[in-house]
C-alpha positions in Angstrom: 118.5 149.6 47.7 116.3 150.6 44.9 115.4 153.5 47.5 118.8 155.1 46.5 117.5 155.5 42.9 114.0 156.5 43.7 115.4 159.0 46.3 117.4 160.8 43.6 114.7 161.1 41.2 111.8 161.9 43.9 113.5 163.5 46.6 114.9 166.9 45.1 112.0 167.3 42.7 114.8 168.5 40.1 115.5 165.2 38.1 117.5 167.1 35.2 119.8 169.0 37.9 120.4 165.3 39.4 121.2 164.0 36.1 123.5 166.9 35.1 125.3 166.6 38.7 125.0 162.9 39.2 128.5 162.3 40.3 128.5 165.1 42.8 125.2 165.3 44.2 123.4 161.7 44.1 125.0 160.4 47.3 124.7 163.6 49.1 121.1 164.2 48.2 119.9 160.6 48.8 117.0 160.2 51.3 116.8 163.9 52.0 113.3 164.8 52.7 112.0 161.3 51.3 108.7 159.8 52.1 109.6 156.0 52.4 106.1 154.8 52.8 104.8 156.5 49.7 107.7 155.4 47.5 107.4 152.0 48.5 103.7 151.9 47.5 104.6 153.1 43.8 104.7 149.5 42.7 105.3 150.4 39.1 108.4 152.5 40.0 109.9 149.7 42.5 109.3 147.0 40.1 111.2 149.1 37.7 114.0 149.6 39.6 114.2 146.3 40.9 114.5 145.2 37.2 117.4 147.3 36.9 119.1 146.6 40.0 118.4 142.7 39.5 119.9 142.8 36.0 116.4 141.9 34.6 115.9 145.0 32.8 117.2 148.2 31.5 118.1 151.0 33.6 117.9 154.7 33.5 121.2 156.9 33.6 120.6 157.5 37.3 119.4 154.0 38.0 122.7 152.6 36.7 124.7 155.0 38.6 122.8 154.0 41.9 123.2 150.3 41.0 127.0 150.9 40.9 127.0 152.3 44.4 124.7 149.7 45.9 127.7 147.2 46.9 129.6 150.1 48.6 126.3 151.2 50.5 126.0 147.3 51.7 129.5 146.8 52.6 129.9 150.1 54.5 126.2 150.0 55.7 125.9 153.4 54.2 129.0 154.5 55.8 129.2 158.0 53.9 125.6 158.7 54.5 124.3 161.7 56.9 122.1 161.2 59.7 118.8 161.5 57.7 120.2 159.3 55.1 120.8 156.6 57.4 117.5 157.1 58.9 115.5 156.8 55.8 117.7 153.8 54.7 116.8 151.9 57.8 113.3 152.7 57.5 113.1 151.7 54.0 114.8 148.5 54.3 112.7 147.8 57.2 109.3 148.4 55.2 110.7 146.8 52.1 111.7 143.5 53.5 108.3 143.4 55.1 106.3 144.3 52.0 108.6 142.3 49.5 110.3 139.6 51.2 110.6 137.5 48.0 112.1 140.5 46.1 114.7 141.2 49.2 115.9 137.6 48.8 116.0 138.0 44.9 118.4 141.2 46.0 120.4 139.5 48.4 121.0 136.7 45.8 122.5 139.4 43.6 124.5 141.5 46.1 125.1 139.2 48.8 125.0 135.7 47.5 126.9 134.2 50.4 125.0 136.2 53.0 128.3 137.5 54.7 126.7 140.9 54.8 123.4 140.1 55.7 124.0 140.0 59.7 125.7 143.4 59.4 123.0 144.7 57.4 120.4 143.5 59.8 122.3 145.1 62.8 122.4 148.2 60.9 118.7 148.3 60.5 118.2 147.3 64.0 120.2 149.9 65.7 118.9 153.1 67.2 118.1 155.8 64.5 
C-alpha cells in the first residue's frame, strides 16, 4: 500500500500540485504511469513510507492522506480504482510481498490483524489483469 503514496509523489512529477489538490486528485492519479519495479528498488523511500504507514515514524502530508485511505483500499480491493491503477496495485503487491515478506506481515499486522481481508487481497492479486 505504500505504493499509493509513492505513486502520488513520483507518478505525476508534480508533487506540489498533488499537495494542493490532494483530496481531488490523489486517488485518481495513483498508479498512473508508474514503474513499480523502480519504485520498490528505492529502499530509502520504501522504508520511509513503511515507517509512516506502520505508525513507526512521521508522515509527510501526502503520506498521511494515503495512510488514511489504506483501510478502504484493502477492504474494497481498490474498488474505485481504474484499470491501470488496479494493474499497478496488483503488480506492486506481488513484487512487494516477494521482496519484503517480513514488512508485508508487519503491514498486515496493522491493517488486517485478524487476516480476514488477506484471502480477498490474495484473490485480487491472483486475478487476471
